[in-house]
KEPA-373036 format. One record per residue: x, y, z of N, C-alpha, C in turn; residue in three letters; residue number from 1. Coordinates in nm, 2 decimals, decimal comma. Example, Ala and Ser with C-alpha at 12.3 -4.5 7.8 and 13.67 -1.06 7.14 Angstrom:
[r [1,32 -0,57 0,78] [1,23 -0,45 0,78] [1,32 -0,33 0,78] ALA 1]
[r [1,28 -0,22 0,71] [1,37 -0,11 0,71] [1,29 0,00 0,79] SER 2]
//
This chain:
[r [0,08 -0,12 0,00] [0,00 0,00 0,00] [0,09 0,12 0,00] MET 1]
[r [0,05 0,21 -0,08] [0,12 0,34 -0,08] [0,06 0,44 0,01] THR 2]
[r [0,14 0,52 0,06] [0,08 0,61 0,16] [0,04 0,73 0,08] SER 3]
[r [-0,07 0,78 0,11] [-0,13 0,89 0,05] [-0,12 1,01 0,14] GLN 4]
[r [-0,09 1,13 0,09] [-0,08 1,24 0,18] [-0,22 1,27 0,24] PRO 5]
[r [-0,21 1,32 0,36] [-0,33 1,35 0,43] [-0,40 1,46 0,36] SER 6]
[r [-0,53 1,47 0,37] [-0,60 1,58 0,30] [-0,56 1,71 0,36] PRO 7]
[r [-0,50 1,71 0,48] [-0,46 1,84 0,54] [-0,31 1,86 0,53] HIS 8]
[r [-0,26 1,80 0,42] [-0,11 1,82 0,40] [-0,08 1,96 0,36] TYR 9]
[r [0,02 2,02 0,42] [0,06 2,16 0,38] [0,21 2,15 0,37] TYR 10]
[r [0,27 2,18 0,25] [0,41 2,16 0,23] [0,50 2,26 0,30] PRO 11]
[r [0,44 2,37 0,35] [0,52 2,47 0,41] [0,54 2,59 0,32] GLY 12]
[r [0,60 2,69 0,37] [0,62 2,82 0,28] [0,70 2,79 0,16] PRO 13]
[r [0,66 2,84 0,05] [0,73 2,83 -0,08] [0,82 2,95 -0,10] GLN 14]
[r [0,94 2,93 -0,15] [1,02 3,05 -0,18] [0,97 3,13 -0,29] PRO 15]
[r [0,97 3,26 -0,28] [0,91 3,35 -0,38] [1,02 3,37 -0,48] GLN 16]
[r [0,99 3,36 -0,62] [1,09 3,39 -0,72] [1,13 3,53 -0,71] PRO 17]
[r [1,26 3,56 -0,74] [1,31 3,70 -0,74] [1,25 3,77 -0,86] ARG 18]
[r [1,20 3,89 -0,84] [1,15 3,97 -0,94] [1,25 4,06 -0,99] ARG 19]
[r [1,28 4,06 -1,12] [1,38 4,16 -1,18] [1,31 4,29 -1,21] ARG 20]
[r [1,38 4,39 -1,18] [1,33 4,53 -1,21] [1,33 4,55 -1,36] ARG 21]
[r [1,24 4,62 -1,41] [1,23 4,65 -1,56] [1,32 4,77 -1,58] ASN 22]
[r [1,43 4,76 -1,66] [1,52 4,87 -1,69] [1,47 4,97 -1,79] PRO 23]
[r [1,36 4,94 -1,86] [1,31 5,02 -1,97] [1,28 5,16 -1,93] THR 24]
[r [1,22 5,20 -1,82] [1,20 5,34 -1,79] [1,33 5,42 -1,78] PRO 25]
[r [1,43 5,36 -1,73] [1,56 5,43 -1,71] [1,63 5,44 -1,85] TRP 26]
[r [1,62 5,34 -1,93] [1,68 5,35 -2,07] [1,61 5,46 -2,15] ILE 27]
[r [1,48 5,47 -2,14] [1,40 5,57 -2,21] [1,44 5,71 -2,16] VAL 28]
[r [1,45 5,72 -2,03] [1,49 5,85 -1,97] [1,63 5,90 -2,02] LEU 29]
[r [1,72 5,81 -2,02] [1,86 5,84 -2,06] [1,86 5,88 -2,21] VAL 30]
[r [1,79 5,81 -2,29] [1,78 5,84 -2,44] [1,72 5,97 -2,46] ILE 31]
[r [1,61 6,00 -2,39] [1,54 6,13 -2,40] [1,63 6,25 -2,36] ALA 32]
[r [1,70 6,23 -2,25] [1,79 6,34 -2,20] [1,91 6,36 -2,30] LEU 33]
[r [1,96 6,25 -2,36] [2,07 6,26 -2,46] [2,01 6,33 -2,58] ALA 34]
[r [1,89 6,30 -2,63] [1,84 6,36 -2,75] [1,81 6,51 -2,72] ALA 35]
[r [1,76 6,55 -2,60] [1,74 6,69 -2,57] [1,87 6,76 -2,57] ALA 36]
[r [1,97 6,71 -2,51] [2,10 6,78 -2,50] [2,16 6,79 -2,64] ALA 37]
[r [2,14 6,69 -2,73] [2,20 6,71 -2,86] [2,12 6,81 -2,94] THR 38]
[r [1,99 6,82 -2,93] [1,91 6,92 -2,99] [1,95 7,06 -2,95] SER 39]
[r [1,97 7,08 -2,82] [2,00 7,21 -2,77] [2,14 7,25 -2,82] VAL 40]
[r [2,23 7,16 -2,82] [2,37 7,19 -2,88] [2,36 7,22 -3,02] THR 41]
[r [2,29 7,14 -3,10] [2,28 7,17 -3,25] [2,21 7,31 -3,27] LEU 42]
[r [2,11 7,34 -3,20] [2,04 7,46 -3,22] [2,13 7,58 -3,18] ALA 43]
[r [2,21 7,57 -3,07] [2,30 7,67 -3,03] [2,41 7,70 -3,13] ALA 44]
[r [2,45 7,59 -3,20] [2,56 7,61 -3,29] [2,51 7,65 -3,43] THR 45]
[r [2,38 7,66 -3,45] [2,33 7,70 -3,58] [2,31 7,60 -3,68] GLY 46]
[r [2,31 7,47 -3,65] [2,30 7,36 -3,74] [2,16 7,36 -3,80] VAL 47]
[r [2,06 7,40 -3,72] [1,92 7,39 -3,76] [1,88 7,53 -3,83] PHE 48]
[r [1,94 7,56 -3,94] [1,90 7,68 -4,01] [1,99 7,80 -4,00] GLY 49]
[r [2,11 7,78 -3,97] [2,20 7,89 -3,97] [2,21 7,97 -3,85] GLY 50]
[r [2,26 8,09 -3,86] [2,28 8,18 -3,75] [2,15 8,24 -3,71] ASP 51]
[r [2,11 8,22 -3,58] [1,98 8,26 -3,53] [1,97 8,41 -3,53] SER 52]
[r [2,08 8,48 -3,54] [2,07 8,63 -3,54] [2,02 8,69 -3,67] ARG 53]
[r [2,02 8,61 -3,78] [1,98 8,65 -3,91] [1,84 8,59 -3,94] GLN 54]
[r [1,74 8,63 -3,87] [1,60 8,58 -3,89] [1,54 8,63 -4,02] LEU 55]
[r [1,54 8,76 -4,04] [1,47 8,82 -4,15] [1,56 8,92 -4,22] THR 56]
[r [1,59 8,90 -4,35] [1,68 9,00 -4,41] [1,61 9,14 -4,42] PRO 57]
[r [1,69 9,24 -4,41] [1,63 9,38 -4,42] [1,62 9,41 -4,56] VAL 58]
[r [1,54 9,52 -4,59] [1,51 9,56 -4,73] [1,64 9,58 -4,81] ALA 59]
[r [1,75 9,64 -4,75] [1,87 9,67 -4,83] [1,94 9,54 -4,87] SER 60]
[r [1,91 9,43 -4,81] [1,97 9,30 -4,84] [1,88 9,22 -4,95] GLU 61]
[r [1,79 9,29 -5,01] [1,70 9,23 -5,11] [1,71 9,31 -5,24] MET 62]
[r [1,67 9,24 -5,35] [1,66 9,31 -5,47] [1,55 9,25 -5,55] PHE 63]
[r [1,52 9,32 -5,66] [1,41 9,27 -5,75] [1,47 9,22 -5,88] THR 64]
[r [1,42 9,11 -5,93] [1,46 9,05 -6,06] [1,35 9,08 -6,16] VAL 65]
[r [1,40 9,12 -6,28] [1,31 9,14 -6,39] [1,35 9,04 -6,50] HIS 66]
[r [1,26 9,00 -6,59] [1,31 8,92 -6,70] [1,20 8,90 -6,80] GLY 67]
[r [1,24 8,83 -6,91] [1,15 8,80 -7,02] [1,16 8,65 -7,05] THR 68]
[r [1,05 8,60 -7,10] [1,05 8,46 -7,16] [0,99 8,47 -7,29] VAL 69]
[r [1,06 8,42 -7,39] [1,01 8,41 -7,53] [1,00 8,27 -7,57] THR 70]
[r [0,88 8,23 -7,62] [0,86 8,10 -7,67] [0,86 8,11 -7,83] VAL 71]
[r [0,96 8,05 -7,89] [0,98 8,06 -8,03] [0,92 7,93 -8,10] ASN 72]
[r [0,81 7,95 -8,16] [0,75 7,84 -8,24] [0,69 7,90 -8,36] CYS 73]
[r [0,74 7,86 -8,48] [0,70 7,92 -8,60] [0,57 7,86 -8,66] SER 74]
[r [0,56 7,73 -8,64] [0,44 7,66 -8,70] [0,34 7,62 -8,60] THR 75]
[r [0,39 7,56 -8,49] [0,29 7,52 -8,39] [0,36 7,53 -8,25] SER 76]
[r [0,29 7,55 -8,15] [0,35 7,57 -8,02] [0,31 7,45 -7,93] CYS 77]
[r [0,31 7,33 -7,98] [0,28 7,21 -7,90] [0,40 7,19 -7,80] LEU 78]
[r [0,37 7,15 -7,68] [0,47 7,12 -7,58] [0,51 7,23 -7,50] GLY 79]
[r [0,44 7,35 -7,51] [0,48 7,46 -7,43] [0,36 7,51 -7,34] TYR 80]
[r [0,27 7,42 -7,31] [0,15 7,45 -7,24] [0,18 7,50 -7,10] GLY 81]
[r [0,30 7,47 -7,05] [0,33 7,51 -6,91] [0,39 7,66 -6,91] ASP 82]
[r [0,41 7,71 -7,03] [0,46 7,85 -7,04] [0,34 7,94 -7,08] ILE 83]
[r [0,27 7,99 -6,99] [0,15 8,08 -7,02] [0,15 8,19 -6,91] THR 84]
[r [0,06 8,29 -6,94] [0,05 8,39 -6,84] [0,00 8,33 -6,71] ALA 85]
[r [0,06 8,37 -6,60] [0,02 8,32 -6,47] [0,11 8,21 -6,43] GLY 86]
[r [0,20 8,15 -6,52] [0,29 8,05 -6,48] [0,39 8,10 -6,38] ALA 87]
[r [0,43 8,01 -6,29] [0,52 8,05 -6,18] [0,67 8,06 -6,23] GLN 88]
[r [0,73 8,17 -6,18] [0,88 8,19 -6,21] [0,95 8,18 -6,07] VAL 89]
[r [1,04 8,09 -6,06] [1,12 8,07 -5,94] [1,26 8,12 -5,95] GLU 90]
[r [1,30 8,20 -5,86] [1,44 8,24 -5,85] [1,51 8,15 -5,74] ILE 91]
[r [1,61 8,08 -5,79] [1,67 7,98 -5,70] [1,82 8,02 -5,68] VAL 92]
[r [1,88 7,96 -5,57] [2,02 7,98 -5,55] [2,10 7,86 -5,61] ASP 93]
[r [2,23 7,86 -5,59] [2,31 7,75 -5,65] [2,29 7,61 -5,59] ASN 94]
[r [2,21 7,60 -5,48] [2,17 7,47 -5,43] [2,03 7,44 -5,47] SER 95]
[r [1,97 7,51 -5,56] [1,83 7,50 -5,61] [1,73 7,52 -5,50] ASN 96]
[r [1,76 7,60 -5,40] [1,66 7,64 -5,30] [1,59 7,76 -5,36] SER 97]
[r [1,46 7,75 -5,35] [1,38 7,86 -5,40] [1,39 7,98 -5,31] VAL 98]
[r [1,43 8,10 -5,37] [1,45 8,22 -5,29] [1,33 8,31 -5,29] LEU 99]
[r [1,26 8,32 -5,41] [1,15 8,40 -5,43] [1,07 8,36 -5,55] ALA 100]
[r [0,95 8,40 -5,56] [0,86 8,35 -5,66] [0,78 8,47 -5,73] VAL 101]
[r [0,77 8,46 -5,86] [0,69 8,56 -5,93] [0,61 8,49 -6,04] GLY 102]
[r [0,54 8,56 -6,13] [0,45 8,50 -6,22] [0,47 8,57 -6,36] TYR 103]
[r [0,45 8,49 -6,47] [0,45 8,55 -6,60] [0,33 8,63 -6,63] LEU 104]
[r [0,35 8,74 -6,70] [0,25 8,82 -6,76] [0,27 8,84 -6,91] THR 105]
[r [0,17 8,86 -6,99] [0,18 8,88 -7,13] [0,11 8,76 -7,20] GLY 106]
[r [0,13 8,76 -7,34] [0,07 8,65 -7,41] [0,14 8,64 -7,55] ASP 107]
[r [0,09 8,55 -7,64] [0,14 8,54 -7,77] [0,29 8,50 -7,78] ASN 108]
[r [0,34 8,43 -7,68] [0,47 8,38 -7,68] [0,58 8,47 -7,62] GLY 109]
[r [0,54 8,59 -7,58] [0,63 8,69 -7,51] [0,57 8,72 -7,38] THR 110]
[r [0,65 8,69 -7,28] [0,61 8,71 -7,14] [0,71 8,79 -7,06] TYR 111]
[r [0,67 8,86 -6,96] [0,76 8,94 -6,87] [0,73 8,88 -6,73] ASP 112]
[r [0,83 8,90 -6,64] [0,81 8,87 -6,50] [0,89 8,96 -6,42] PHE 113]
[r [0,84 8,98 -6,29] [0,91 9,06 -6,19] [0,90 8,97 -6,06] THR 114]
[r [1,02 8,95 -6,00] [1,02 8,88 -5,88] [1,09 8,97 -5,77] VAL 115]
[r [1,01 9,00 -5,67] [1,06 9,09 -5,57] [1,11 9,02 -5,44] GLU 116]
[r [1,19 9,09 -5,36] [1,24 9,04 -5,24] [1,33 8,92 -5,25] GLU 117]
[r [1,42 8,93 -5,35] [1,52 8,82 -5,36] [1,64 8,86 -5,27] VAL 118]
[r [1,68 8,77 -5,18] [1,79 8,80 -5,09] [1,92 8,80 -5,16] PRO 119]
[r [2,00 8,90 -5,12] [2,14 8,91 -5,17] [2,23 8,82 -5,11] ARG 120]
[r [2,36 8,81 -5,17] [2,46 8,73 -5,11] [2,48 8,59 -5,15] GLY 121]
[r [2,42 8,55 -5,26] [2,44 8,41 -5,31] [2,54 8,42 -5,42] ARG 122]
[r [2,61 8,31 -5,44] [2,71 8,31 -5,55] [2,65 8,31 -5,69] PRO 123]
[r [2,53 8,24 -5,71] [2,46 8,24 -5,83] [2,31 8,25 -5,81] LEU 124]
[r [2,24 8,30 -5,91] [2,10 8,31 -5,91] [2,05 8,24 -6,03] TYR 125]
[r [1,94 8,16 -6,02] [1,89 8,10 -6,14] [1,74 8,13 -6,15] GLY 126]
[r [1,69 8,14 -6,28] [1,55 8,16 -6,31] [1,50 8,03 -6,37] ALA 127]
[r [1,39 7,98 -6,31] [1,32 7,86 -6,36] [1,18 7,89 -6,39] HIS 128]
[r [1,13 7,85 -6,51] [0,99 7,87 -6,55] [0,94 7,74 -6,61] VAL 129]
[r [0,82 7,70 -6,58] [0,76 7,58 -6,64] [0,78 7,46 -6,56] GLY 130]
[r [0,77 7,34 -6,63] [0,77 7,21 -6,56] [0,91 7,17 -6,52] ASN 131]
[r [0,92 7,06 -6,46] [1,05 7,02 -6,40] [1,15 6,98 -6,51] VAL 132]
[r [1,10 6,96 -6,63] [1,20 6,92 -6,74] [1,27 7,05 -6,80] ASN 133]
[r [1,22 7,16 -6,77] [1,29 7,29 -6,82] [1,41 7,32 -6,73] ARG 134]
[r [1,51 7,37 -6,79] [1,63 7,40 -6,72] [1,63 7,53 -6,65] GLY 135]
[r [1,74 7,56 -6,59] [1,75 7,69 -6,51] [1,86 7,77 -6,58] VAL 136]
[r [1,83 7,90 -6,59] [1,93 8,00 -6,65] [2,00 8,06 -6,53] ILE 137]
[r [2,13 8,07 -6,54] [2,21 8,12 -6,42] [2,27 8,25 -6,45] TRP 138]
[r [2,27 8,34 -6,35] [2,34 8,47 -6,36] [2,41 8,50 -6,23] GLU 139]
[r [2,50 8,59 -6,23] [2,56 8,64 -6,11] [2,46 8,74 -6,04] SER 140]
[r [2,49 8,78 -5,92] [2,40 8,87 -5,85] [2,39 9,00 -5,92] GLU 141]
[r [2,51 9,05 -5,97] [2,51 9,18 -6,04] [2,42 9,17 -6,17] GLU 142]
[r [2,44 9,06 -6,24] [2,36 9,05 -6,37] [2,21 9,04 -6,33] GLN 143]
[r [2,18 8,95 -6,23] [2,04 8,93 -6,20] [1,97 9,06 -6,15] ALA 144]
[r [2,04 9,14 -6,07] [1,98 9,26 -6,02] [1,98 9,38 -6,11] SER 145]
[r [2,07 9,38 -6,21] [2,07 9,49 -6,31] [2,00 9,46 -6,44] THR 146]
[r [2,06 9,36 -6,51] [2,00 9,33 -6,65] [1,89 9,23 -6,64] THR 147]
[r [1,88 9,15 -6,54] [1,78 9,05 -6,53] [1,80 8,92 -6,61] GLY 148]
[r [1,70 8,85 -6,64] [1,71 8,73 -6,72] [1,63 8,74 -6,85] PHE 149]
[r [1,69 8,68 -6,95] [1,62 8,67 -7,08] [1,62 8,52 -7,12] ALA 150]
[r [1,51 8,46 -7,11] [1,49 8,32 -7,14] [1,43 8,30 -7,27] LEU 151]
[r [1,48 8,21 -7,35] [1,42 8,18 -7,48] [1,40 8,03 -7,49] SER 152]
[r [1,28 7,99 -7,53] [1,24 7,85 -7,53] [1,19 7,82 -7,67] ILE 153]
[r [1,24 7,71 -7,73] [1,19 7,66 -7,86] [1,28 7,69 -7,97] GLY 154]
//
């Protein structure tokens, strides 16, 4: 006969398993503090947009660009639907950042544009009109501010 435990058998206190602490909140806190410190350092050194003392250029640091666009098509003007009155003219710098925007006026293949408040101090200025397949015409600041741009398409 095998002995059966008594129905009132109590094995005694059981050892409790050790509970490990979750390190996740501390890791998150350390990462957040490191990210905040990095952001403050980068902002203080001007990495996020340059020198914080130059927020808005003054009027004397701006100029106006004038120009013309001529669409040359003797028999038909197919493929130039993006060059019309009201089309956007972008003045860009040598890194293709848009500095200022104007619009074409005129019709019958001859258009004029004026773009105001173009910031000075860039090595080159470009004028872009039409779709993304159209090129950019480049000028120096002196040429862009005095003689402007003369674009010819077709």
